[in-house]
Each structure stands twice: as structure tokens, then as C-alpha cells.
Biopython code that builds the backbone (N, CA, C, O; Angstrom):
import numpy as np
from Bio.PDB.StructureBuilder import StructureBuilder

atoms = [
    (1, "MET", "N", (-18.562, -42.982, 25.107)),
    (1, "MET", "CA", (-17.890, -42.893, 26.389)),
    (1, "MET", "C", (-18.274, -41.573, 27.049)),
    (1, "MET", "O", (-18.544, -40.579, 26.374)),
    (2, "ALA", "N", (-18.293, -41.583, 28.346)),
    (2, "ALA", "CA", (-18.669, -40.409, 29.102)),
    (2, "ALA", "C", (-17.559, -39.367, 29.090)),
    (2, "ALA", "O", (-16.387, -39.684, 28.884)),
    (3, "LYS", "N", (-17.951, -38.123, 29.315)),
    (3, "LYS", "CA", (-16.964, -37.055, 29.384)),
    (3, "LYS", "C", (-16.023, -37.304, 30.554)),
    (3, "LYS", "O", (-16.466, -37.686, 31.637)),
    (4, "GLY", "N", (-14.723, -37.089, 30.342)),
    (4, "GLY", "CA", (-13.752, -37.293, 31.400)),
    (4, "GLY", "C", (-13.226, -38.710, 31.475)),
    (4, "GLY", "O", (-12.445, -39.040, 32.367)),
    (5, "SER", "N", (-13.652, -39.558, 30.536)),
    (5, "SER", "CA", (-13.167, -40.928, 30.539)),
    (5, "SER", "C", (-12.322, -41.166, 29.295)),
    (5, "SER", "O", (-12.417, -40.431, 28.312)),
    (6, "SER", "N", (-11.506, -42.191, 29.353)),
    (6, "SER", "CA", (-10.696, -42.533, 28.198)),
    (6, "SER", "C", (-10.679, -44.040, 28.058)),
    (6, "SER", "O", (-10.931, -44.766, 29.020)),
    (7, "GLY", "N", (-10.383, -44.502, 26.867)),
    (7, "GLY", "CA", (-10.283, -45.930, 26.628)),
    (7, "GLY", "C", (-8.826, -46.315, 26.501)),
    (7, "GLY", "O", (-8.001, -45.528, 26.037)),
    (8, "ARG", "N", (-8.515, -47.529, 26.916)),
    (8, "ARG", "CA", (-7.139, -48.003, 26.834)),
    (8, "ARG", "C", (-7.143, -49.417, 26.288)),
    (8, "ARG", "O", (-7.847, -50.286, 26.802)),
    (9, "SER", "N", (-6.361, -49.649, 25.249)),
    (9, "SER", "CA", (-6.290, -50.951, 24.610)),
    (9, "SER", "C", (-5.554, -51.946, 25.500)),
    (9, "SER", "O", (-4.474, -51.651, 26.010)),
    (10, "ALA", "N", (-6.145, -53.131, 25.685)),
    (10, "ALA", "CA", (-5.485, -54.180, 26.454)),
    (10, "ALA", "C", (-4.347, -54.795, 25.654)),
    (10, "ALA", "O", (-3.425, -55.366, 26.236)),
    (11, "ILE", "N", (-4.395, -54.691, 24.347)),
    (11, "ILE", "CA", (-3.373, -55.290, 23.494)),
    (11, "ILE", "C", (-2.125, -54.419, 23.432)),
    (11, "ILE", "O", (-1.013, -54.910, 23.626)),
    (12, "THR", "N", (-2.304, -53.127, 23.163)),
    (12, "THR", "CA", (-1.150, -52.235, 22.999)),
    (12, "THR", "C", (-0.821, -51.447, 24.251)),
    (12, "THR", "O", (0.318, -51.013, 24.421)),
    (13, "GLY", "N", (-1.798, -51.252, 25.137)),
    (13, "GLY", "CA", (-1.595, -50.436, 26.328)),
    (13, "GLY", "C", (-1.751, -48.955, 26.065)),
    (13, "GLY", "O", (-1.627, -48.144, 26.982)),
    (14, "ARG", "N", (-2.023, -48.593, 24.820)),
    (14, "ARG", "CA", (-2.169, -47.182, 24.456)),
    (14, "ARG", "C", (-3.588, -46.699, 24.683)),
    (14, "ARG", "O", (-4.541, -47.478, 24.654)),
    (15, "TYR", "N", (-3.712, -45.403, 24.908)),
    (15, "TYR", "CA", (-5.025, -44.793, 25.038)),
    (15, "TYR", "C", (-5.627, -44.627, 23.659)),
    (15, "TYR", "O", (-4.931, -44.288, 22.702)),
    (16, "VAL", "N", (-6.934, -44.871, 23.561)),
    (16, "VAL", "CA", (-7.640, -44.783, 22.289)),
    (16, "VAL", "C", (-8.830, -43.847, 22.427)),
    (16, "VAL", "O", (-9.303, -43.584, 23.533)),
    (17, "ASN", "N", (-9.312, -43.344, 21.289)),
    (17, "ASN", "CA", (-10.463, -42.441, 21.321)),
    (17, "ASN", "C", (-11.754, -43.245, 21.466)),
    (17, "ASN", "O", (-11.739, -44.475, 21.419)),
    (18, "GLY", "N", (-12.847, -42.553, 21.639)),
    (18, "GLY", "CA", (-14.136, -43.202, 21.878)),
    (18, "GLY", "C", (-14.584, -44.096, 20.740)),
    (18, "GLY", "O", (-15.182, -45.144, 20.984)),
    (19, "ALA", "N", (-14.309, -43.709, 19.498)),
    (19, "ALA", "CA", (-14.716, -44.521, 18.352)),
    (19, "ALA", "C", (-13.970, -45.851, 18.330)),
    (19, "ALA", "O", (-14.569, -46.893, 18.065)),
    (20, "ALA", "N", (-12.672, -45.824, 18.606)),
    (20, "ALA", "CA", (-11.879, -47.049, 18.631)),
    (20, "ALA", "C", (-12.323, -47.948, 19.779)),
    (20, "ALA", "O", (-12.374, -49.168, 19.619)),
    (21, "ALA", "N", (-12.642, -47.377, 20.918)),
    (21, "ALA", "CA", (-13.113, -48.162, 22.063)),
    (21, "ALA", "C", (-14.445, -48.830, 21.746)),
    (21, "ALA", "O", (-14.679, -49.968, 22.150)),
    (22, "ALA", "N", (-15.315, -48.136, 21.028)),
    (22, "ALA", "CA", (-16.607, -48.702, 20.658)),
    (22, "ALA", "C", (-16.452, -49.843, 19.651)),
    (22, "ALA", "O", (-17.227, -50.799, 19.680)),
    (23, "ARG", "N", (-15.466, -49.753, 18.769)),
    (23, "ARG", "CA", (-15.233, -50.813, 17.779)),
    (23, "ARG", "C", (-14.630, -52.064, 18.384)),
    (23, "ARG", "O", (-14.816, -53.159, 17.852)),
    (24, "HIS", "N", (-13.905, -51.921, 19.498)),
    (24, "HIS", "CA", (-13.197, -53.046, 20.114)),
    (24, "HIS", "C", (-13.520, -53.149, 21.603)),
    (24, "HIS", "O", (-12.621, -53.001, 22.430)),
    (25, "PRO", "N", (-14.770, -53.398, 21.963)),
    (25, "PRO", "CA", (-15.134, -53.379, 23.381)),
    (25, "PRO", "C", (-14.523, -54.514, 24.209)),
    (25, "PRO", "O", (-14.350, -54.355, 25.417)),
    (26, "ARG", "N", (-14.192, -55.650, 23.594)),
    (26, "ARG", "CA", (-13.632, -56.772, 24.362)),
    (26, "ARG", "C", (-12.157, -56.599, 24.679)),
    (26, "ARG", "O", (-11.626, -57.302, 25.539)),
    (27, "THR", "N", (-11.486, -55.678, 24.003)),
    (27, "THR", "CA", (-10.058, -55.477, 24.264)),
    (27, "THR", "C", (-9.750, -54.046, 24.688)),
    (27, "THR", "O", (-8.593, -53.625, 24.656)),
    (28, "THR", "N", (-10.778, -53.295, 25.084)),
    (28, "THR", "CA", (-10.582, -51.922, 25.533)),
    (28, "THR", "C", (-11.180, -51.737, 26.914)),
    (28, "THR", "O", (-12.322, -52.127, 27.159)),
    (29, "VAL", "N", (-10.418, -51.149, 27.810)),
    (29, "VAL", "CA", (-10.894, -50.830, 29.152)),
    (29, "VAL", "C", (-11.225, -49.354, 29.176)),
    (29, "VAL", "O", (-10.416, -48.521, 28.767)),
    (30, "THR", "N", (-12.414, -49.032, 29.656)),
    (30, "THR", "CA", (-12.810, -47.638, 29.798)),
    (30, "THR", "C", (-12.478, -47.194, 31.203)),
    (30, "THR", "O", (-12.890, -47.825, 32.176)),
    (31, "GLU", "N", (-11.733, -46.108, 31.309)),
    (31, "GLU", "CA", (-11.296, -45.609, 32.609)),
    (31, "GLU", "C", (-11.975, -44.280, 32.894)),
    (31, "GLU", "O", (-12.106, -43.437, 32.007)),
    (32, "HIS", "N", (-12.398, -44.103, 34.114)),
    (32, "HIS", "CA", (-13.023, -42.862, 34.562)),
    (32, "HIS", "C", (-12.144, -42.252, 35.636)),
    (32, "HIS", "O", (-11.822, -42.917, 36.620)),
    (33, "GLY", "N", (-11.757, -41.017, 35.466)),
    (33, "GLY", "CA", (-10.894, -40.377, 36.450)),
    (33, "GLY", "C", (-9.474, -40.866, 36.325)),
    (33, "GLY", "O", (-9.007, -41.168, 35.227)),
    (34, "SER", "N", (-8.777, -40.945, 37.455)),
    (34, "SER", "CA", (-7.392, -41.401, 37.430)),
    (34, "SER", "C", (-7.194, -42.522, 38.437)),
    (34, "SER", "O", (-8.030, -42.745, 39.313)),
    (35, "ASN", "N", (-6.093, -43.212, 38.301)),
    (35, "ASN", "CA", (-5.767, -44.327, 39.179)),
    (35, "ASN", "C", (-5.002, -43.774, 40.388)),
    (35, "ASN", "O", (-3.873, -43.302, 40.253)),
    (36, "HIS", "N", (-5.623, -43.838, 41.562)),
    (36, "HIS", "CA", (-5.011, -43.276, 42.762)),
    (36, "HIS", "C", (-4.395, -44.338, 43.670)),
    (36, "HIS", "O", (-3.807, -44.001, 44.697)),
    (37, "SER", "N", (-4.519, -45.599, 43.310)),
    (37, "SER", "CA", (-3.979, -46.653, 44.164)),
    (37, "SER", "C", (-2.506, -46.880, 43.859)),
    (37, "SER", "O", (-1.999, -46.445, 42.825)),
    (38, "SER", "N", (-1.834, -47.557, 44.762)),
    (38, "SER", "CA", (-0.419, -47.836, 44.553)),
    (38, "SER", "C", (-0.242, -49.306, 44.217)),
    (38, "SER", "O", (-1.112, -50.126, 44.511)),
    (39, "GLY", "N", (0.872, -49.636, 43.609)),
    (39, "GLY", "CA", (1.149, -51.015, 43.248)),
    (39, "GLY", "C", (0.695, -51.333, 41.836)),
    (39, "GLY", "O", (0.269, -50.452, 41.089)),
    (40, "THR", "N", (0.792, -52.602, 41.484)),
    (40, "THR", "CA", (0.403, -53.069, 40.171)),
    (40, "THR", "C", (-0.928, -53.792, 40.262)),
    (40, "THR", "O", (-1.129, -54.630, 41.141)),
    (41, "HIS", "N", (-1.840, -53.466, 39.349)),
    (41, "HIS", "CA", (-3.159, -54.081, 39.316)),
    (41, "HIS", "C", (-3.443, -54.537, 37.895)),
    (41, "HIS", "O", (-3.027, -53.889, 36.935)),
    (42, "HIS", "N", (-4.143, -55.640, 37.762)),
    (42, "HIS", "CA", (-4.514, -56.181, 36.467)),
    (42, "HIS", "C", (-6.030, -56.136, 36.364)),
    (42, "HIS", "O", (-6.741, -56.533, 37.288)),
    (43, "ARG", "N", (-6.525, -55.639, 35.209)),
    (43, "ARG", "CA", (-7.964, -55.541, 35.039)),
    (43, "ARG", "C", (-8.376, -56.142, 33.713)),
    (43, "ARG", "O", (-7.728, -55.905, 32.694)),
    (44, "SER", "N", (-9.439, -56.911, 33.715)),
    (44, "SER", "CA", (-9.958, -57.539, 32.512)),
    (44, "SER", "C", (-10.644, -56.495, 31.643)),
    (44, "SER", "O", (-11.447, -55.703, 32.136)),
    (45, "ALA", "N", (-10.325, -56.492, 30.336)),
    (45, "ALA", "CA", (-10.997, -55.589, 29.405)),
    (45, "ALA", "C", (-12.416, -56.063, 29.134)),
    (45, "ALA", "O", (-13.267, -55.266, 28.739)),
    (46, "ILE", "N", (-12.683, -57.340, 29.339)),
    (46, "ILE", "CA", (-14.003, -57.893, 29.063)),
    (46, "ILE", "C", (-14.978, -57.605, 30.194)),
    (46, "ILE", "O", (-16.081, -57.116, 29.952)),
    (47, "THR", "N", (-14.582, -57.904, 31.432)),
    (47, "THR", "CA", (-15.496, -57.746, 32.564)),
    (47, "THR", "C", (-15.298, -56.439, 33.312)),
    (47, "THR", "O", (-16.219, -55.963, 33.977)),
    (48, "GLY", "N", (-14.104, -55.848, 33.213)),
    (48, "GLY", "CA", (-13.812, -54.637, 33.962)),
    (48, "GLY", "C", (-13.373, -54.914, 35.389)),
    (48, "GLY", "O", (-13.078, -53.982, 36.138)),
    (49, "ARG", "N", (-13.326, -56.173, 35.771)),
    (49, "ARG", "CA", (-12.963, -56.537, 37.141)),
    (49, "ARG", "C", (-11.459, -56.696, 37.276)),
    (49, "ARG", "O", (-10.752, -57.009, 36.318)),
    (50, "TYR", "N", (-10.995, -56.471, 38.500)),
    (50, "TYR", "CA", (-9.584, -56.679, 38.797)),
    (50, "TYR", "C", (-9.330, -58.173, 38.940)),
    (50, "TYR", "O", (-10.206, -58.914, 39.386)),
    (51, "MET", "N", (-8.139, -58.616, 38.565)),
    (51, "MET", "CA", (-7.791, -60.029, 38.618)),
    (51, "MET", "C", (-6.379, -60.193, 39.158)),
    (51, "MET", "O", (-5.620, -59.225, 39.221)),
    (52, "ASN", "N", (-6.023, -61.408, 39.547)),
    (52, "ASN", "CA", (-4.679, -61.643, 40.072)),
    (52, "ASN", "C", (-3.684, -61.813, 38.916)),
    (52, "ASN", "O", (-4.079, -61.919, 37.755)),
    (53, "GLY", "N", (-2.422, -61.837, 39.246)),
    (53, "GLY", "CA", (-1.372, -61.909, 38.233)),
    (53, "GLY", "C", (-1.401, -63.179, 37.407)),
    (53, "GLY", "O", (-1.084, -63.147, 36.218)),
    (54, "ALA", "N", (-1.780, -64.311, 38.020)),
    (54, "ALA", "CA", (-1.839, -65.579, 37.284)),
    (54, "ALA", "C", (-2.920, -65.531, 36.206)),
    (54, "ALA", "O", (-2.699, -65.988, 35.084)),
    (55, "ALA", "N", (-4.072, -64.986, 36.536)),
    (55, "ALA", "CA", (-5.151, -64.878, 35.553)),
    (55, "ALA", "C", (-4.760, -63.895, 34.444)),
    (55, "ALA", "O", (-5.080, -64.117, 33.276)),
    (56, "ALA", "N", (-4.077, -62.820, 34.805)),
    (56, "ALA", "CA", (-3.621, -61.847, 33.813)),
    (56, "ALA", "C", (-2.619, -62.473, 32.850)),
    (56, "ALA", "O", (-2.626, -62.170, 31.657)),
    (57, "ALA", "N", (-1.763, -63.343, 33.365)),
    (57, "ALA", "CA", (-0.781, -64.014, 32.519)),
    (57, "ALA", "C", (-1.446, -64.976, 31.538)),
    (57, "ALA", "O", (-0.948, -65.158, 30.427)),
    (58, "ARG", "N", (-2.553, -65.589, 31.924)),
    (58, "ARG", "CA", (-3.268, -66.511, 31.043)),
    (58, "ARG", "C", (-4.028, -65.791, 29.939)),
    (58, "ARG", "O", (-4.306, -66.381, 28.895)),
    (59, "HIS", "N", (-4.369, -64.516, 30.154)),
    (59, "HIS", "CA", (-5.180, -63.754, 29.206)),
    (59, "HIS", "C", (-4.527, -62.403, 28.883)),
    (59, "HIS", "O", (-5.129, -61.361, 29.146)),
    (60, "PRO", "N", (-3.329, -62.396, 28.329)),
    (60, "PRO", "CA", (-2.611, -61.139, 28.138)),
    (60, "PRO", "C", (-3.242, -60.172, 27.118)),
    (60, "PRO", "O", (-3.050, -58.961, 27.227)),
    (61, "ARG", "N", (-3.980, -60.682, 26.146)),
    (61, "ARG", "CA", (-4.563, -59.819, 25.119)),
    (61, "ARG", "C", (-5.838, -59.125, 25.587)),
    (61, "ARG", "O", (-6.308, -58.198, 24.927)),
    (62, "THR", "N", (-6.401, -59.551, 26.702)),
    (62, "THR", "CA", (-7.621, -58.923, 27.209)),
    (62, "THR", "C", (-7.450, -58.392, 28.620)),
    (62, "THR", "O", (-8.437, -58.175, 29.323)),
    (63, "THR", "N", (-6.203, -58.177, 29.047)),
    (63, "THR", "CA", (-5.914, -57.663, 30.386)),
    (63, "THR", "C", (-5.063, -56.409, 30.299)),
    (63, "THR", "O", (-4.087, -56.355, 29.551)),
    (64, "VAL", "N", (-5.443, -55.401, 31.071)),
    (64, "VAL", "CA", (-4.670, -54.170, 31.169)),
    (64, "VAL", "C", (-3.955, -54.188, 32.510)),
    (64, "VAL", "O", (-4.584, -54.403, 33.546)),
    (65, "THR", "N", (-2.641, -53.963, 32.499)),
    (65, "THR", "CA", (-1.865, -53.871, 33.724)),
    (65, "THR", "C", (-1.682, -52.404, 34.044)),
    (65, "THR", "O", (-1.170, -51.637, 33.228)),
    (66, "GLU", "N", (-2.105, -52.015, 35.244)),
    (66, "GLU", "CA", (-2.039, -50.615, 35.669)),
    (66, "GLU", "C", (-0.986, -50.457, 36.744)),
    (66, "GLU", "O", (-0.936, -51.243, 37.691)),
    (67, "GLN", "N", (-0.159, -49.465, 36.607)),
    (67, "GLN", "CA", (0.847, -49.123, 37.618)),
    (67, "GLN", "C", (0.314, -47.948, 38.416)),
    (67, "GLN", "O", (0.024, -46.895, 37.849)),
    (68, "GLY", "N", (0.179, -48.115, 39.734)),
    (68, "GLY", "CA", (-0.374, -47.065, 40.579)),
    (68, "GLY", "C", (0.660, -46.135, 41.121)),
    (68, "GLY", "O", (0.329, -45.201, 41.851)),
]
sb = StructureBuilder()
sb.init_structure("model")
sb.init_model(0)
sb.init_chain("A")
sb.init_seg("    ")
for serial, (resi, resn, name, xyz) in enumerate(atoms, 1):
    if name == "N":
        sb.init_residue(resn, " ", resi, " ")
    sb.init_atom(name, np.array(xyz, "f"), 0.0, 1.0, " ", f" {name:<3s}", serial, name[0])
structure = sb.get_structure()
């Protein structure tokens, strides 16, 4: 992982170190910087793309919900 970034588990919601993120790439979202947007956003740990709430509900183990 790049300097200044952190990994976050889609399963637990906890931040993880670079080694743990590398071991579990399908369930870890790598974040760069900070979240400056407002509201609730759902992001896929697999693709890194934002998704709507219905898709997040269908895939809870691979989706990170971010509070802005």
C-alpha cells in the first residue's frame, strides 16, 4: 500500500495494516487521504466503486459503508 493510505476490512469495518490488506484483497478497501464528502456512501471492496444501498445490502461482506 502507498504511504498515507490505509486498508479497511469490509467484514469488520476496522482498519488493517498493509500485510492484512494484501492477504485479503477481496474484502479490504484501500483508502487514500480522507473522506471529505457528506452523507452515507457504500463502496465495493472488490471493485472499489461506489454502489447504491440495495446493492450494498445484497453484498454485505464485500461492501464498506462510509459515513461522511
